[in-house]
KENU-640181 format. One line per field, with one value per residue (C-alpha): residue number from 1; residue in three letters; chain; x, y, z. Coordinates in steps of 0.001 Angstrom, whole numbers. Example, Ala and Ser with C-alpha at 12.3 -4.5 7.8 and 13.67 -1.06 7.14 Angstrom:
! residues 2
nr	c(1 2)
rest	c(ALA SER)
kette	c(A A)
c1	c(12300 13670)
c2	c(-4500 -1060)
c3	c(7800 7140)
***
This chain:
! residues 525
nr	c(1 2 3 4 5 6 7 8 9 10 11 12 13 14 15 16 17 18 19 20 21 22 23 24 25 26 27 28 29 30 31 32 33 34 35 36 37 38 39 40 41 42 43 44 45 46 47 48 49 50 51 52 53 54 55 56 57 58 59 60 61 62 63 64 65 66 67 68 69 70 71 72 73 74 75 76 77 78 79 80 81 82 83 84 85 86 87 88 89 90 91 92 93 94 95 96 97 98 99 100 101 102 103 104 105 106 107 108 109 110 111 112 113 114 115 116 117 118 119 120 121 122 123 124 125 126 127 128 129 130 131 132 133 134 135 136 137 138 139 140 141 142 143 144 145 146 147 148 149 150 151 152 153 154 155 156 157 158 159 160 161 162 163 164 165 166 167 168 169 170 171 172 173 174 175 176 177 178 179 180 181 182 183 184 185 186 187 188 189 190 191 192 193 194 195 196 197 198 199 200 201 202 203 204 205 206 207 208 209 210 211 212 213 214 215 216 217 218 219 220 221 222 223 224 225 226 227 228 229 230 231 232 233 234 235 236 237 238 239 240 241 242 243 244 245 246 247 248 249 250 251 252 253 254 255 256 257 258 259 260 261 262 263 264 265 266 267 268 269 270 271 272 273 274 275 276 277 278 279 280 281 282 283 284 285 286 287 288 289 290 291 292 293 294 295 296 297 298 299 300 301 302 303 304 305 306 307 308 309 310 311 312 313 314 315 316 317 318 319 320 321 322 323 324 325 326 327 328 329 330 331 332 333 334 335 336 337 338 339 340 341 342 343 344 345 346 347 348 349 350 351 352 353 354 355 356 357 358 359 360 361 362 363 364 365 366 367 368 369 370 371 372 373 374 375 376 377 378 379 380 381 382 383 384 385 386 387 388 389 390 391 392 393 394 395 396 397 398 399 400 401 402 403 404 405 406 407 408 409 410 411 412 413 414 415 416 417 418 419 420 421 422 423 424 425 426 427 428 429 430 431 432 433 434 435 436 437 438 439 440 441 442 443 444 445 446 447 448 449 450 451 452 453 454 455 456 457 458 459 460 461 462 463 464 465 466 467 468 469 470 471 472 473 474 475 476 477 478 479 480 481 482 483 484 485 486 487 488 489 490 491 492 493 494 495 496 497 498 499 500 501 502 503 504 505 506 507 508 509 510 511 512 513 514 515 516 517 518 519 520 521 522 523 524 525)
rest	c(MET ALA GLU LYS PRO VAL ILE GLY THR LYS THR MET VAL VAL SER PRO HIS TYR LEU ALA SER ALA ALA GLY ALA ARG ILE LEU GLY LYS GLY GLY ASN ALA PHE ASP ALA ALA VAL ALA VAL SER ALA THR LEU ALA VAL VAL TYR PRO HIS MET THR GLY LEU GLY GLY ASP SER PHE TRP LEU THR TYR SER THR GLU GLU ALA ARG VAL ARG ALA TYR ASN GLY SER GLY ARG SER GLY TYR GLY VAL ARG ARG SER CYS TYR ALA GLY GLU GLY ALA ILE PRO ARG ARG GLY ILE ARG SER ALA ILE THR VAL PRO GLY MET VAL ASP SER TRP ASP ALA MET LEU SER LYS TYR GLY ARG LEU THR LEU ALA GLU VAL LEU GLU PRO ALA ILE GLY TYR ALA GLN SER GLY PHE PRO LEU SER PRO ASP GLN ARG ASN ASN THR LEU PHE ALA GLY ALA THR LEU SER ALA GLU ALA SER ALA ILE TYR MET PRO GLY GLY VAL ALA VAL SER ALA GLY SER ARG PHE GLN GLN THR GLN LEU ALA THR THR LEU ARG THR LEU ALA ALA GLY GLY ARG ASP ALA PHE TYR LYS GLY LYS ILE ALA GLU ASP ILE CYS ASP TYR MET LEU ALA ALA GLY GLY TYR LEU THR ARG ASP ASP PHE ALA ASP HIS GLN GLY ASP TRP VAL GLU PRO ILE HIS ALA GLU TYR HIS GLY HIS LYS VAL TYR GLN VAL PRO PRO ASN SER GLN GLY PHE THR GLY LEU MET SER LEU ASN ILE LEU GLU HIS PHE ASN PHE GLY GLU ILE GLU HIS GLY SER TYR GLU TYR TYR HIS LEU LEU VAL GLU ALA LEU LYS LEU SER PHE ARG ASP ARG ASP ARG VAL LEU THR ASP PRO ASP PHE SER THR ILE PRO LEU VAL GLN LEU LEU ASP LYS ASN TYR ALA GLY GLN LEU ALA SER THR ILE SER MET GLN LYS ALA ALA GLN LEU THR SER GLN PRO ILE GLY SER ASP THR ALA TYR ALA ALA VAL VAL ASP GLU GLU GLY ASN ALA VAL SER PHE ILE GLN SER LEU TYR PHE GLU PHE GLY SER GLY VAL VAL ALA GLY ASN THR GLY ILE LEU LEU GLN ASN ARG GLY SER PHE PHE SER LEU ASP PRO ASN HIS ILE ASN THR LEU GLU PRO HIS LYS ARG SER PHE HIS THR LEU MET PRO ALA MET ALA CYS ARG GLU GLY LYS PRO VAL ILE LEU TYR GLY THR GLN GLY GLY GLU GLY GLN PRO GLN THR GLN THR LEU LEU LEU THR ARG MET LEU HIS TYR GLY MET ASN PRO GLN THR ALA VAL SER GLU PRO ARG PHE VAL TRP GLY ARG THR TRP GLY GLU PRO THR GLN GLU LEU LYS VAL GLU GLY ARG VAL ALA ASP GLU VAL LEU ALA ASP LEU ALA GLY ALA GLY HIS ILE VAL ARG LYS VAL GLU ALA TYR ASP GLY SER VAL GLY HIS ALA HIS ALA ILE SER ILE ASP ASP ASN GLY TYR ARG SER GLY GLY THR ASP PRO ARG CYS ASP GLY ALA ALA ILE GLY TRP)
kette	c(A A A A A A A A A A A A A A A A A A A A A A A A A A A A A A A A A A A A A A A A A A A A A A A A A A A A A A A A A A A A A A A A A A A A A A A A A A A A A A A A A A A A A A A A A A A A A A A A A A A A A A A A A A A A A A A A A A A A A A A A A A A A A A A A A A A A A A A A A A A A A A A A A A A A A A A A A A A A A A A A A A A A A A A A A A A A A A A A A A A A A A A A A A A A A A A A A A A A A A A A A A A A A A A A A A A A A A A A A A A A A A A A A A A A A A A A A A A A A A A A A A A A A A A A A A A A A A A A A A A A A A A A A A A A A A A A A A A A A A A A A A A A A A A A A A A A A A A A A A A A A A A A A A A A A A A A A A A A A A A A A A A A A A A A A A A A A A A A A A A A A A A A A A A A A A A A A A A A A A A A A A A A A A A A A A A A A A A A A A A A A A A A A A A A A A A A A A A A A A A A A A A A A A A A A A A A A A A A A A A A A A A A A A A A A A A A A A A A A A A A A A A A A A A A A A A A A A A A A A A A A A A A A A A A A A A A A A A A A A A A A A A A A A A A A A A A A A A A A A A A A A A A A A A A A A A A A A A A A A A A A A A A A)
c1	c(636 316 3039 4799 5322 8375 7940 8346 8337 8772 8778 8292 9224 7447 7624 8445 12203 14146 17032 14114 12699 17071 16594 13668 15115 18189 16923 14304 17810 19075 16320 13916 10386 7715 7310 10972 10827 8711 10356 13291 11468 9593 12884 14745 12300 12124 16273 15920 12456 13429 10456 7647 8348 10389 10873 8487 5764 2583 2137 -757 -594 -2638 -480 -1838 475 148 670 -2683 -4301 -5456 -5507 -4908 -4358 -2218 -3211 233 -449 67 -2471 -2048 -540 -2196 -1661 -2630 -6409 -8289 -7287 -3612 -4690 -7219 -7681 -6454 -8505 -6860 -3866 -1029 40 3941 6589 6796 3161 1389 3786 1576 622 2581 4966 3244 5216 8667 6244 4555 8140 7947 4498 5546 9055 7830 4330 5595 9674 12414 14866 16091 15519 19239 19311 16574 17339 21038 20225 18777 21590 23822 22201 22559 25815 27008 24659 22330 22049 19270 16402 14842 11774 13664 15132 11854 10306 12924 12573 9156 8967 12681 11378 9174 11975 13484 16800 18089 15767 17966 21080 20075 18259 19531 23191 24199 20544 21229 18532 21081 20800 19614 22492 24281 25364 23078 24166 22130 24671 22404 19627 21922 23116 19701 18845 21743 20565 17047 18499 20213 17275 14613 11029 12183 14961 12144 9575 10809 14254 17077 15599 12132 14041 16132 12657 10841 13950 14204 10357 9876 12511 11217 7350 5809 3630 4442 6017 7824 4271 3307 5616 5902 2563 1912 1073 -451 -2406 -3875 -7331 -9775 -9857 -12538 -13707 -16473 -16936 -15725 -16471 -15330 -12967 -12490 -11066 -9915 -8703 -7586 -10931 -11004 -9770 -8150 -10316 -9948 -13875 -14310 -12394 -14939 -17749 -16965 -16469 -20392 -21724 -19661 -21480 -24216 -23056 -21912 -18032 -18857 -20537 -17808 -15280 -11530 -10673 -14315 -15719 -17990 -15449 -13897 -17138 -18876 -15954 -15529 -19361 -19107 -16208 -18092 -20848 -17897 -16735 -19116 -19835 -16224 -16132 -18877 -18166 -14689 -12386 -11225 -13694 -12527 -14231 -16861 -19097 -18702 -21744 -18894 -22452 -24354 -21637 -20375 -24429 -24588 -28268 -26929 -24904 -27965 -29510 -25841 -25360 -28802 -28278 -25817 -26642 -24027 -24489 -24617 -21217 -22991 -21797 -20352 -17712 -14375 -12178 -8390 -6057 -1775 -1199 2856 3300 4313 2620 5359 4489 5859 4866 7362 8119 5931 2723 3082 1798 2083 560 1184 1774 3724 4022 4647 1749 2642 6003 8471 5964 5914 9019 10757 13949 13897 17181 20372 17882 17463 13626 11242 8300 5175 2111 -994 -2400 -2282 -5477 -7937 -9997 -11009 -14316 -16245 -18596 -17216 -16252 -13050 -12015 -8955 -8620 -6418 -4632 -7223 -6053 -7280 -8884 -6100 -5487 -3167 -5112 -2933 -5186 -5476 -7760 -8412 -9840 -10924 -8604 -5363 -4454 -4359 -4122 -1635 -1836 -2011 -366 929 -1598 -4361 -7817 -6199 -5524 -9156 -9733 -6378 -6772 -10472 -9120 -5725 -8888 -11115 -8078 -7190 -10074 -12340 -9873 -7135 -4836 -1034 119 2314 21 -3046 -528 1194 -1803 -3882 -5087 -7329 -7381 -10421 -11001 -9989 -6083 -4392 -4864 -7210 -10505 -12122 -13022 -10531 -10626 -7666 -6719 -3508 -2832 -2631 -6936 -8651 -9293 -12966 -13362 -12196 -14691 -17250 -16088 -16078 -19499 -20576 -20224 -16952 -14248 -12033 -7728 -5801 -2021 1123 1504 2603 2116 3094 -650 -2028 684 2710 1138 1998 854 1341 -730 -328 -2062 -2732 -80 1336 3536 4196 4219 4606 4334 6179 4534 6751 5687 8459 11604 10629 11276 9850 12022 11278 12783)
c2	c(-2397 621 1495 4371 6097 8547 12114 14720 18717 19095 16385 12546 10413 6287 3835 -403 -150 1927 2496 4381 6184 7758 8653 10326 12152 13245 14463 16953 17226 18999 21105 19530 19429 16398 15980 15944 13180 11360 10920 9930 7249 5889 5504 4324 1453 607 -630 -1582 -3561 -4474 -7852 -5223 -2467 -548 1649 -1286 -1000 1855 4117 6251 9512 11883 15120 18403 21375 24314 26632 25726 24102 21078 17408 16417 13099 11358 8186 6653 4503 3035 1178 -1564 -1659 176 -3350 -5982 -7703 -10098 -11818 -12460 -14896 -16779 -20995 -19334 -19751 -16369 -14123 -15367 -14080 -14485 -14399 -11432 -11995 -11394 -7840 -5768 -2037 575 1391 4928 5201 7333 9514 10400 10502 13634 14346 15612 17372 19491 20508 21020 19776 22301 19848 17975 14844 13997 14909 13200 9990 10312 7869 5149 5771 5249 1617 565 260 -30 -2365 -2314 -4998 -7488 -7886 -10634 -10121 -9846 -13053 -14524 -13743 -14788 -18534 -18862 -16645 -17523 -20438 -17552 -15860 -14912 -15612 -12031 -11525 -14674 -13710 -11493 -11798 -15822 -15124 -19035 -21153 -19733 -17092 -14145 -14649 -11993 -9696 -10030 -6942 -7250 -4894 -3767 -2436 -2624 -894 1746 2379 2996 4970 7287 7215 8203 11308 12921 13020 13093 11066 11172 8938 6339 6813 8165 8043 5062 3162 2475 1272 -1203 -2290 -2599 -3670 -6645 -7518 -7707 -10195 -12096 -12487 -9593 -6670 -3470 -1334 2282 3788 2589 4268 7216 8091 7180 9906 9946 12342 14914 13831 15423 12893 11727 11395 10887 12542 10399 11680 14927 13528 14258 10836 11120 7935 8270 7813 4724 2724 2556 244 3723 3955 636 1882 4928 3473 987 3785 5096 2194 1709 5456 3611 2234 3232 2185 3538 130 -1510 -2893 -2798 -6391 -7718 -10311 -7238 -5000 -7719 -8426 -5742 -4294 -7792 -7730 -3925 -4447 -7430 -5215 -2817 -5613 -6704 -3101 -2783 -6395 -5060 -1647 -834 -505 1912 4706 5695 2914 1597 4631 3902 5215 6467 9666 6594 3935 6813 8387 8071 6590 3830 3162 3248 506 -1588 -1159 -2367 -5746 -6409 -8973 -8764 -12403 -13699 -13478 -12854 -15985 -13153 -14147 -11971 -12418 -13159 -10056 -9770 -8260 -7102 -3523 -642 1934 5355 8675 12291 15467 18185 21027 23505 21262 19978 15924 13176 9522 7396 3509 1690 -1842 -4165 -6137 -9714 -10262 -9431 -8504 -10424 -12000 -10837 -7807 -5958 -7101 -5426 -3073 -3743 -3290 -5429 -5193 -5445 -8121 -5456 -6496 -10178 -9497 -8553 -10275 -12167 -12108 -9907 -9379 -8752 -5049 -5441 -7057 -6312 -4063 -1778 1289 666 894 -2042 -2723 -1667 -2291 851 3083 5410 7023 10665 12117 15696 18220 21833 21220 20132 16676 15261 11050 9624 5429 2476 -391 -2914 -5854 -6248 -7433 -5938 -2478 -1289 -3919 -3110 1331 596 -809 2092 5072 3069 2545 5963 8044 5812 3746 6978 4863 6655 4941 2734 1082 963 -559 -2917 -4651 -7722 -7339 -9739 -9979 -11566 -13303 -15798 -15603 -17217 -20803 -21372 -21915 -21041 -17760 -17264 -14906 -14582 -13721 -13093 -15383 -11833 -12805 -14109 -16947 -16960 -14326 -16381 -19448 -16596 -15832 -19031 -19600 -16821 -18135 -16899 -19034 -18525 -19146 -18470 -17432 -15969 -13465 -11199 -12742 -11597 -12202 -9246 -6704 -3980 -955 1812 6089 9163 11599 15126 16579 20560 21001 20197 17378 14475 10973 7768 3933 1395 -1762 -4382 -7228 -5678 -4039 -513 3488 6378 8709 12304 15639)
c3	c(28165 26136 24241 24382 20566 18980 20045 17521 18512 14799 12172 12053 9758 9457 7469 7294 6652 9107 6694 4606 7593 7806 4662 5319 8263 6361 3632 6142 8056 4283 4105 2219 2822 4107 -317 -180 2430 1088 -1906 -355 1601 -1570 -3453 -943 219 -3627 -3356 785 877 -2557 -2530 -1557 -4037 -6438 -9631 -11424 -9792 -8731 -5746 -4618 -2287 -189 877 2656 1826 4874 1874 102 3468 1603 701 -2302 -3911 -6701 -9024 -9762 -10911 -14183 -17223 -19245 -22600 -25510 -27280 -23857 -24575 -23476 -26640 -25715 -23540 -25704 -24370 -21057 -17329 -16220 -16837 -15040 -12076 -12474 -15115 -18501 -19884 -15955 -15879 -18330 -16718 -17118 -14016 -12275 -9544 -10664 -12789 -8784 -7667 -10259 -9194 -5213 -6204 -9367 -7551 -3886 -3591 -2832 -4096 -6735 -8293 -7865 -4390 -2951 -4595 -2795 170 -2069 -4516 -1797 -559 -4665 -5017 -1448 38 3241 6325 4233 6403 7636 5776 2478 3043 4316 1089 -907 146 49 -3789 -4691 -7251 -9536 -10342 -13994 -14563 -14401 -10684 -8974 -9994 -7993 -5505 -5301 -6370 -7046 -6226 -2782 -879 563 4914 6614 7966 5179 2712 -325 -3169 -6689 -9145 -11282 -9753 -8830 -12252 -13289 -10190 -11188 -15019 -13315 -11627 -14304 -16684 -14903 -15178 -19116 -18264 -17509 -19400 -23335 -22182 -21963 -19317 -20519 -24047 -21895 -20469 -23206 -25952 -22942 -22960 -26867 -27100 -23647 -25226 -23040 -24431 -23108 -25609 -25569 -26548 -23874 -21348 -22994 -22857 -19398 -17083 -13363 -12481 -9350 -7965 -5540 -2723 -1234 2208 5178 8409 11450 14664 14137 11703 8227 6724 3678 689 -3006 -5008 -7377 -8454 -4752 -2841 -756 -446 758 4179 4768 4061 6773 9380 7979 9229 12026 13121 14176 17024 20303 20912 24589 24958 23266 25691 22859 22473 23270 20956 19758 19410 16848 15643 14106 12545 10401 10109 9152 6702 4947 3614 2314 616 -1156 -2601 -3226 -5369 -7725 -8621 -8320 -11359 -13497 -13387 -17031 -18293 -16007 -13816 -10560 -7688 -5242 -3884 -3202 -1191 792 1962 5217 5103 2721 5290 7589 5694 5975 9734 10402 8560 11074 13093 16761 17437 13908 11485 7589 5226 2618 328 -1139 -3437 -3529 -3314 -2879 -110 -590 317 1498 3395 4925 5840 6808 8518 8884 11001 8168 8825 5490 5420 3077 4124 623 246 -2995 -4011 -6982 -6396 -4889 -3516 -6151 -8425 -11819 -10443 -13457 -13697 -16806 -18134 -16630 -15241 -11963 -11996 -10857 -13050 -11161 -11827 -10609 -14041 -13677 -11319 -14307 -15027 -19086 -18051 -20824 -18237 -15239 -14102 -14260 -17161 -19077 -21865 -23308 -21838 -18104 -14779 -13254 -9500 -6860 -3015 -2149 63 1854 4414 6551 9000 9516 12264 11303 8252 9591 9203 12770 11732 8617 8803 6370 5923 3746 3570 -146 1803 5125 4232 5119 8243 9657 8999 10554 13702 14094 13610 15757 18550 17917 18148 20988 22655 23073 22132 20505 16537 18532 20730 17772 15987 17920 19489 18267 14809 12635 8142 6851 3919 1181 648 -3035 -2674 620 -228 2894 4540 7370 10285 10912 13978 16433 18906 21844 21543 24642 23553 25356 22724 19489 20704 20228 17517 16354 17667 15984 12634 11688 10672 12982 12889 16052 13794 15596 18089 15458 12044 9073 7872 9008 7478 8091 9826 10533 11554 13001 15068 15357 19129 19781 20591 17774 18785 15887 17490 15735 15395 13400 12962 15382 12619 10329 10268 10688 12568 13248 13460 14911 16683)
***
């Protein structure tokens, strides 16, 4: 059954938490544009979805300005510290996934807020941070998702983090008022001092002094030298649409490769929800993952052959290797999945598709002293193998899962889409786009329909294909018969991520869809 999207004639905001969506709507209502509203959403998510994202993490952005009439990308990911090198972990098999020694990359998200507002915004940073500061100081109803993640990861939290998220050693119950007064103070300092307060001023000093005392590696110089980058987005043509992604160190090209492969198949002959539909998408994605794992890292440290990877002839070669009767036996590496995607379109047609993360739930598990800031553990994904493409080196960006998407037709945005979930991001994005373009689904239906996620997760040795239980049993049986290691999960299972989308039709109406698997909302008028 088709689900109804939220329709707006002028604006639309989607995010994984209703208060963040409301914050974006408030900013639009007071005269801000899509860029102002997006920063408000981003900052509010850092408060009301703290297990997924925060000031101590990274973000990636795709933007469309009606004045410029072009899509741009901003890489808001941080680099490892100047003093961080493989020898810091001599005798260890891997970088710790949690703790102060996993927090080795500078947080890039605050810099990206400044980039958005200084280039395109109408309002001040203090104005767009107002909703986030209010929720941090006065509190908000703690979400079921935060409660569940606290129960799952609470044992990994530092003393400072535990005091906030598990006061008295007990996870706060869902619906209870949850306040973060330390974070509110930090946000006020940021609102008053701007970007420099975070990277060169008091906030940087507090974070780095804490890290030094706790045995961490990031220094004031690492923060002071951080700079995100405006970069040219990459794209692929797919059925009359130009689909944009952020270039490496983002895995965005993986989603484009999958679309290029799928272009060689006739979806008019493939029933949605059938064995053929799911099998084909999984096999195309596997092939793109194989190349991703071989080449993806910081492009400043290694040449990434994007021209070859996005070549249509190469996609045809890959497509010819797909068997519709048998699953390819390929492997993937486990990737963190805790992320928050959101999007905004304003009355003028400006559009922002963005995504942010701490990497794991609660990131490193470490709150930097009295700042209230959880530090990301994104750098723990670096390899200690000197021959690995993603090997740890000083001042380097890691392989990054974050990948917001935007599809344009005749030069203007028509679909903004993305999802939580590291390995699942290109998979769910491919599901959403094929559903909307080939089967005419609105954003809410596309998001709500059953999903899958293929690959290995932490602690699981098999390359499972997790499929939601609403998929027909005969389809699951056919997938297993083809060699997929099928695991049936709940009907609306969190393992497939939290996806959101906005579409813009020929009349300019905005349709928004948010994931029933999370606490989000679509707000438009």
